Structure formats: C-alpha cells, structure tokens
C-alpha positions in Angstrom: -4.1 0.2 -4.7 -2.7 3.5 -3.6 -0.2 4.7 -1.2 -3.0 4.7 1.4 -6.3 3.2 0.6 -9.5 4.1 2.4 -11.2 0.9 3.3 -13.6 -0.6 5.8 -11.9 -3.2 8.0 -14.2 -6.1 9.0 -15.1 -7.9 12.3 -12.8 -9.8 14.6 -12.6 -13.0 16.6 -10.2 -14.3 19.2 -7.3 -16.5 18.2 -4.0 -17.5 19.9 -1.1 -16.0 17.9 2.6 -16.3 18.5 5.3 -14.5 16.6 7.5 -16.9 14.8 10.0 -16.3 12.1 11.3 -18.7 9.6 14.6 -18.2 8.0 16.0 -19.1 4.6 18.7 -16.6 3.9 21.0 -16.3 1.0 24.5 -17.7 1.6 26.8 -14.7 1.6 30.2 -13.7 2.9 30.5 -11.2 5.8 32.6 -8.0 6.1 32.9 -6.7 2.6 34.1 -3.1 2.0 34.1 -2.5 5.7 30.5 -3.5 6.0 29.8 -5.8 8.9 27.1 -8.0 7.3 26.3 -10.2 10.3 25.8 -7.1 12.5 23.5 -5.5 9.9 21.5 -8.8 9.6 20.9 -8.6 13.4 20.0 -4.9 13.2 17.5 -5.4 10.4 16.0 -8.4 12.3 15.6 -6.3 15.5 14.0 -3.5 13.5 11.4 -5.8 11.9 10.7 -7.6 15.2 10.0 -4.2 16.8 7.3 -3.6 14.2 6.0 -7.1 14.6 5.8 -6.6 18.3 3.3 -3.8 17.8 1.4 -5.9 15.2 2.6 -3.8 12.2 4.7 -6.5 10.4 3.5 -9.9 9.3 5.3 -11.0 6.2 8.6 -11.4 4.4 11.6 -9.1 4.0 14.5 -9.1 1.5 17.4 -6.7 1.5 20.0 -6.5 -1.2 23.2 -4.4 -0.7 26.4 -4.1 -2.7 26.1 -7.2 -4.9 24.7 -9.4 -2.0 21.4 -10.4 -0.8 22.3 -9.7 2.8 18.9 -10.5 4.4 15.8 -12.7 3.6 13.5 -13.7 6.4 9.8 -14.2 7.1 7.7 -13.4 10.2 4.3 -14.4 11.4 1.5 -16.3 9.8 0.8 -17.2 6.2 -2.4 -18.8 7.4 -3.1 -18.4 11.1 -6.1 -20.7 11.1 -4.1 -23.6 9.6 -1.0 -22.5 11.6 1.2 -22.1 8.5 4.0 -19.7 9.0 5.0 -17.1 6.4 8.0 -18.3 4.4 10.4 -16.8 1.8 8.4 -18.3 -1.0 5.1 -16.8 0.3 3.0 -15.0 -2.3 1.5 -11.6 -1.5 -0.7 -9.0 -3.2 1.5 -6.0 -4.0 -1.3 -3.6 -4.5 -0.2 -0.2 -5.9 3.3 -1.3 -6.6 1.5 -2.6 -9.7 1.6 0.9 -11.0 5.3 0.8 -11.5 4.8 -2.2 -13.9 2.1 -0.4 -15.8 4.3 2.7 -16.1 7.3 0.6 -17.3 5.3 -0.8 -20.2 4.3 2.7 -21.2 7.9 3.8 -21.0 8.9 0.8 -23.1 6.3 1.7 -25.8 7.4 5.3 -25.8 11.0 4.2 -26.3 10.0 2.0 -29.2 8.1 4.9 -30.8 4.7 3.1 -30.5 3.3 6.0 -28.5 4.5 9.3 -26.9 4.0 10.2 -23.3 3.0 13.6 -24.7 0.1 12.0 -26.7 -3.4 13.1 -25.7 -5.4 10.2 -24.4 -8.1 11.0 -27.1 -5.7 9.3 -29.6 -6.4 6.0 -27.9 -9.8 6.6 -26.2 -11.5 8.9 -28.7 -14.7 9.6 -26.7 -13.0 10.4 -23.3 -14.2 13.8 -22.0 -11.5 16.5 -22.4 -9.2 13.7 -23.7 -7.5 16.1 -26.1 -6.2 18.0 -23.0 -5.2 15.1 -20.9 -1.9 13.4 -21.9 -0.4 10.0 -21.1 2.2 11.9 -19.0 -0.6 13.4 -16.9 -1.9 9.9 -16.2 1.6 8.6 -15.3 2.3 11.4 -12.9 -1.1 11.7 -11.3 -1.6 15.2 -12.6 -4.6 14.7 -14.9 -7.3 15.9 -12.4 -9.4 12.8 -13.2 -11.9 11.8 -10.5 -10.6 9.1 -8.1 -12.6 5.9 -8.8 -12.5 4.8 -5.1 -14.8 7.7 -4.3 -17.6 5.9 -6.3 -19.7 3.9 -3.9 -20.9 1.4 -6.5 -17.3 0.7 -7.6 -16.2 0.3 -4.0 -19.0 -2.2 -3.3 -18.1 -4.3 -6.3 -14.5 -4.7 -5.1 -15.7 -7.4 -2.7 -17.3 -9.5 -5.4 -15.6 -12.0 -7.8 -17.7 -10.8 -10.6 -16.0 -9.9 -13.9 -16.6 -6.2 -14.7 -16.4 -5.1 -18.4 -14.1 -2.2 -19.2 -17.0 0.2 -20.3 -18.7 -0.4 -16.9 -15.5 0.3 -15.1 -15.0 3.5 -17.0 -18.5 4.6 -16.1 -17.5 4.9 -12.5 -15.3 8.0 -13.2 -15.4 8.9 -16.9 -18.2 11.5 -16.7 -17.2 13.1 -13.4 -15.8 16.7 -13.7 -12.0 17.1 -13.3 -10.8 18.0 -9.9 -8.4 20.5 -11.5 -6.9 21.5 -14.8 -4.6 18.9 -16.3 -0.9 19.4 -15.3 -1.5 22.0 -12.6 -1.6 19.8 -9.5 -0.8 16.3 -8.1 -3.6 14.1 -6.9 -3.0 10.4 -6.6 -5.7 8.6 -8.6 -6.2 5.0 -9.5 -8.4 6.0 -12.4 -5.5 7.3 -14.4 -3.7 3.9 -14.3 -6.8 2.1 -15.3 -6.8 4.3 -18.4 -3.1 3.5 -18.9 -3.9 -0.2 -18.9 -6.5 0.4 -21.7 -3.9 2.3 -23.7 -1.4 -0.5 -23.3 -4.0 -3.0 -24.7 -4.9 -0.7 -27.6 -1.2 -0.2 -28.6 0.1 -3.8 -28.1 -3.0 -5.7 -29.2 -2.5 -7.8 -26.0 -4.5 -7.9 -22.8 -2.9 -6.0 -20.0 -1.9 -9.2 -18.3 -0.3 -10.6 -21.5 1.6 -7.4 -22.1 3.1 -7.4 -18.6 4.0 -11.1 -18.8 5.6 -10.8 -22.3 7.5 -7.6 -21.7 8.5 -7.8 -18.0 7.7 -11.1 -16.3 9.1 -13.6 -18.8 12.4 -11.7 -19.6 13.1 -11.2 -15.9 12.1 -14.8 -14.9 9.4 -13.6 -12.5 7.7 -17.0 -12.5 5.7 -16.6 -9.3 4.0 -13.3 -10.2 0.5 -13.0 -11.6 -2.8 -11.1 -11.6 -5.9 -12.9 -10.3 -5.1 -13.5 -6.6 -8.6 -14.8 -5.9 -8.1 -17.6 -8.4 -4.5 -18.4 -7.4 -3.9 -22.0 -6.3 -0.6 -22.2 -4.4 0.6 -23.7 -1.1 2.4 -20.4 -0.6 -0.6 -18.1 -1.0 -1.0 -15.8 2.0 -4.3 -15.2 3.7 -5.1 -11.5 3.9 -5.7 -10.0 7.4 -6.8 -6.5 8.3 -5.3 -7.1 11.8 -3.5 -9.8 13.5 -2.0 -10.1 17.0 -1.2 -12.7 19.7 -4.8 -12.8 20.8 -6.8 -11.7 17.7 -7.1 -12.0 14.0 -9.3 -10.2 11.5 -9.4 -12.1 8.2 -10.5 -10.0 5.2 -11.5 -10.5 1.6 -9.5 -10.4 -1.6 -10.4 -7.5 -3.9 -11.8 -8.0 -7.4 -8.8 -8.0 -9.8 -10.8 -7.0 -12.8 -11.4 -3.7 -11.0 -8.0 -3.1 -9.4 -6.3 -4.0 -12.7 -3.4 -1.9 -13.9 -3.6 0.1 -10.7 -3.2 -2.7 -8.2 -3.9 -6.3 -9.2 -0.5 -7.9 -9.3 0.7 -10.5 -6.7 4.3 -11.6 -6.3 7.1 -12.8 -4.0 10.2 -11.1 -2.6 12.4 -13.1 -4.8 10.5 -12.3 -8.0 10.6 -8.6 -7.0 14.3 -8.9 -6.5 14.5 -10.0 -10.1 12.4 -7.0 -10.9 14.9 -4.8 -9.1 17.8 -6.3 -11.1 16.0 -5.8 -14.3 15.5 -2.1 -13.5 19.0 -1.6 -12.2 20.6 -3.3 -15.2 18.3 -1.6 -17.7 17.0 -4.9 -19.1 13.6 -3.6 -20.0 14.2 0.1 -20.8 17.4 2.1 -21.4 19.3 4.1 -18.7 18.0 7.3 -20.3 14.4 6.2 -20.2 14.6 5.0 -16.6 16.2 8.2 -15.6 13.4 10.1 -17.2 10.8 7.9 -15.4 12.4 8.5 -12.0 12.6 12.3 -12.4 10.0 13.9 -10.1 7.2 15.8 -11.9 4.9 17.3 -9.2 5.0 16.3 -5.5 7.9 14.0 -5.9 6.2 11.6 -8.3 7.6 10.5 -11.6 6.3 7.8 -14.0 5.0 5.2 -11.6 7.5 6.0 -8.8 7.8 8.2 -5.8 11.2 9.9 -5.8 12.5 11.2 -2.4 15.7 12.8 -1.2 16.8 10.8 1.8 20.1 11.3 3.5 21.3 13.2 0.4 20.5 10.2 -1.8 17.9 9.7 -4.5 15.5 7.1 -3.2 13.2 5.6 -5.8 10.2 3.8 -4.1 6.6 2.8 -4.2 4.3 1.0 -1.8 0.9 -0.5 -2.0 -1.9 -0.9 0.4 -5.2 -2.7 0.0 -7.4 -4.6 2.3 -5.2 -7.2 4.0 -2.0 -6.6 2.0 0.8 -4.0 2.1 4.0 -3.7 0.1 7.1 -1.6 0.2 9.8 -1.5 -2.5 12.7 1.0 -2.3 15.9 1.2 -4.2 19.1 3.3 -4.5 20.4 1.9 -7.8 23.7 3.9 -7.6 24.4 2.2 -4.2 23.0 -1.2 -5.4 20.6 -1.1 -2.5 17.1 -2.5 -2.6 14.6 -3.2 0.3 11.5 -5.3 -0.4 8.9 -5.8 2.3 5.7 -7.7 1.7 2.9 -8.2 4.3 -0.4 -10.0 4.4 -1.8 -7.5 6.8 -3.0 -3.9 6.5 -0.1 -1.9 7.9 0.2 1.9 7.7 3.7 1.5 9.3 5.4 -0.6 6.6 6.9 2.4 4.8 8.3 3.6 8.1 9.8 0.2 8.8 11.4 0.2 5.3 12.9 3.7 5.8 14.2 2.6 9.3 16.0 -0.3 7.7 17.4 2.1 5.1 18.7 4.4 7.9 20.4 1.4 9.6 22.2 0.4 6.4 23.4 3.9 5.7 24.6 4.4 9.3 21.9 7.1 10.0 20.1 7.6 13.3 16.7 6.0 13.8 14.2 5.2 16.5 12.2 2.0 17.0 8.4 2.0 17.5 7.1 1.6 21.0 3.8 0.1 22.2 1.1 2.7 22.7 0.8 3.9 26.2 -2.3 5.4 27.8 -2.1 9.1 28.7 -3.9 10.4 31.8 -6.6 13.0 31.2 -8.8 14.7 33.7 -12.5 13.9 34.1 -13.3 17.4 32.8 -11.5 16.8 29.6 -13.0 13.3 29.1 -16.5 14.5 29.7 -16.4 17.1 26.9 -16.3 14.2 24.3 -19.4 12.6 25.6 -22.5 12.5 23.3 -24.1 11.0 20.3 -22.4 11.4 16.9 -24.2 10.8 13.6 -22.4 9.1 10.6 -23.2 9.8 6.9 -25.3 6.6 6.8 -27.4 7.9 9.8 -26.0 5.3 12.2 -24.9 6.6 15.6 -21.7 6.5 17.5 -22.2 6.9 21.3 -19.4 8.2 23.5 -20.0 7.3 27.1 -18.3 8.3 30.4 -18.4 5.8 33.3 -16.3 5.6 36.4 -13.6 7.9 35.1 -13.3 6.1 31.7 -14.5 6.8 28.2 -16.3 4.1 26.1 -17.3 4.0 22.4 -20.4 2.2 21.2 -21.5 1.8 17.6 -25.3 1.8 17.6 -26.3 -1.0 19.9 -23.0 -3.0 19.7 -21.1 -3.7 22.9 -19.3 -0.7 24.3 -15.5 -0.7 24.2 -13.2 1.3 26.4 -11.2 4.1 24.8 -7.6 4.8 25.9 -6.2 8.3 25.5 -3.0 8.7 23.4 -3.1 12.4 24.1 -5.8 15.0 24.3 -8.4 14.6 21.5 -6.8 11.3 20.3 -7.7 7.9 21.6 -7.0 4.2 20.7 -8.5 0.8 21.5 -6.6 -2.0 23.2 -5.3 -4.7 20.8 -6.8 -2.9 17.8 -5.6 -0.6 15.1 -8.5 1.9 15.5 -7.7 5.6 16.1 -10.4 7.9 17.3 -9.9 11.7 17.2 -12.1 14.6 18.1 -12.2 18.1 16.6 -13.8 20.5 18.9 -14.0 24.1 17.6 -15.9 26.9 19.2 -18.9 27.9 17.1 -18.8 24.7 15.0 -20.2 21.3 15.5 -18.0 18.8 17.3 -16.7 16.1 15.0 -15.4 12.6 15.7 -13.1 10.7 13.1 -12.7 7.0 13.4 -9.8 5.4 11.4 -9.5 1.6 11.3 -7.0 0.1 9.1 -7.3 2.2 6.0 -10.9 3.3 6.4 -11.9 6.6 7.8 -15.4 7.6 9.0 -16.5 11.0 10.3 -19.5 11.9 12.4 -21.0 15.1 13.7 -22.3 15.5 17.3 -26.0 15.8 17.6 
C-alpha cells in the first residue's frame, strides 16, 4: 500500500525453483533515431536477470520508448507449486500505485468543478476531527498529519481476513487519533488520507469507489484486466503472492483484505493495462494537460497529487511504486521523452525501484551498476562476541544471539538456531533469505537489535 510497507513475512518450505523467462514481445523495428533497439533489449534483459539472480525480481516488465514498446518479458513463477511461469498477461496486485488512480479521479472532479482541492474535508465528512483545517490537497500530498492506519494493531490483524469491513469501522482505526503535525507543515506518507479520498469520491459521484474508477478511468482507457478484489479474482493469469522465492525456497503469503486497502492499495492489473494507463495520462485522455501538470508538481518532499516527482539525470521523472505482502509494483514515466517503465512482481522486493531506475539509466545512456550477491565479511571473534545475549521483543518473546565455534547464530525463542553471516560490522544476513539483522550498540544505552524481513521490522532490547 505504501512505498514501503511494514509487514510480517511468514514461514518457509523448501522447493526446487529454476529461473525461466517467457517472452512475448511487441513486434517493433530496430534502430530508430540512432537508438539501437536490439542492444537495449539485451541490456534491459541483463539488468532484470541480475536482480532475478539475487531473488529480487519475479514478474513482468514492459518498457515503452519513443513511440515503441521496445521490451515486454516475464520472469520466474506465476505459481511455483503448479509450475506455471509468469507471462505477459499475468495479473498482479499493484498496491500503492492505486493512489495515482484515486488522485486522478479527484483531479477530474476538481477540473469539472464538482469539488475543489482547497475544500476542507469537513464539507464531505462533516464530523471528522479538525476537518475544517484539513483540505483535500493535504490528503493528496500526504501533508495532513493524519495518523497512519497501519500503526493500528487491530486494523493490521484484519488485513489477513476476507471479512468485509464497513466504512465507519475502518475510519475508527485512525479518525480519533491526534494529528502527527499541523496540516500542511510536513510530509508523512499515510494510507489513511487516501482512504478518506475514496470516501469523498463516493460522496461526490454517488458511485462506489470501484464504480467511479471503472467508469472514469478503466473503461475509457480499455483497461479490461484491471480490478479491485484480488482475493475473489478467478483468472488463469492470477499470480500467487510470495514473500520470498529462490531456486531452493519459496514462502507463499496471503492476499490482503481489499475492503481495508481500498483507495490506498486495492487495485490489481497487468503491464499491458498499465501501458494503456500511461497512454491515457500522456495523451491527456482523462484530465487536461494543465491539470496533469498541476498534479505532477511537487508539494513537499517531492510528492504531488498521487505521484512522486524526482529530478533524475536532469529530467522530470514521474513515478509511484507499491509494496504489500507478496506484491511489488514500479511505474515510472518521462512523458516529454515518451518513456515509460512498468515492472510488476508477485514477490516482496525492496529492490524493484532500484531495478527500474537502473533500466532508466541504461535507456538514457547513464552509468549504472548491477547488483551482486551478498558476500560474507570476516569479523574477529572479539567483535562477534559483543553481540551475544538475549534480546526482548515488544511481545515479550526472546531473540537469542549465540556464539559457537567462531560463528554467530540467531534463535527465535525455542526455534532452531540459524547461522548469521556478517555483511559488515553491526549488520548481518541469513543465507538464502531476505532477513537483515542489525545491532545498535551505544555506550550508556541498552544494546538494540533490529530484524527486518521483507517489509516487516522488529526491534528488541538486550536484557
């Protein structure tokens, strides 16, 4: 749902996995405007394979440049258990990329005079606390100060159920929490604001959020394979979500409750549907050039109306990603160059944005580096021994750090111990896993261990 979600990855089991790729590329002509298309195809492929080799890419890529779809290819498993490979028609959850759709509807309604982005939200949700101070624009730009709903433990626990949650219940998870800061003064990414935007869309249009998106965006742009309730989707192209997948391991995970993710992260799609979305934005089929320019003007911290705006290689890069349990998306465009990169994965990958930016560098003839497999650093026994001890998590469970025969091991309560490999001093990783373990040792303060797995993060203090 957001650029980086905090989420607990689940258990694992062994499975034989081989990296395959299936190809179904658009028929195009090479060498236009001095651009060697075949060479760039090979370069893009090598970049993606480098990320696949470190288990950070499992999905589909589409690249459009200068009037051509120059690359469309799929990698890895759509369903590892059934041995179905990802394909160009594969359907993925796009998570927080959903926010750009929500914002686009608001921009359309603003352009039609049905609301103003300067309107206070109390105009549409009369009893919202301090709603007369918080504007629609604050919600669009993540500058409202509203409490992030993912911080609510009950909300988080309900994400893993298929139970339909009414709107008033969803609001209760953040509505009465104090603001983190005064509206308009700071940027803080929050899904709560986009949940409220969805409610405003329903109030103004008289349609459900899903109906409004379908009527205003999906149908006009012929996005026929895009929808909302991924759990209920019946399609031979539906991807299975994995928190981690490699040649020897897979960790299947659960689909989040779409009635909770809603306007902040519930949409699913394909690369080809998202390519139609790009064309609709580029050609101003939904909103005018002036409205789109306003939407892609950064407010605070480089965020506009549903888009991150970056200056990369002297060019205006408009982009948004998404990351939920078992799905990651990346969508970047330089409309003036007619360049669009779409990457969809059915794994949790914190490297997808880096992969997309590397492809962008290759297309624009900029230098880049490819990722390398993690290598173990050699640390002395004295350094390793300083991490040894028991660390207590917030739920009172224990993490044991053990030293045996010159090696460190981590053990969660009474689970089997697992060897830790040093990436550098104070930072460790596990073999064939995406867990990162770091230590903070400050004189006069309690030693702290932080364990990041997928998108979850747990911190424990030394006893």
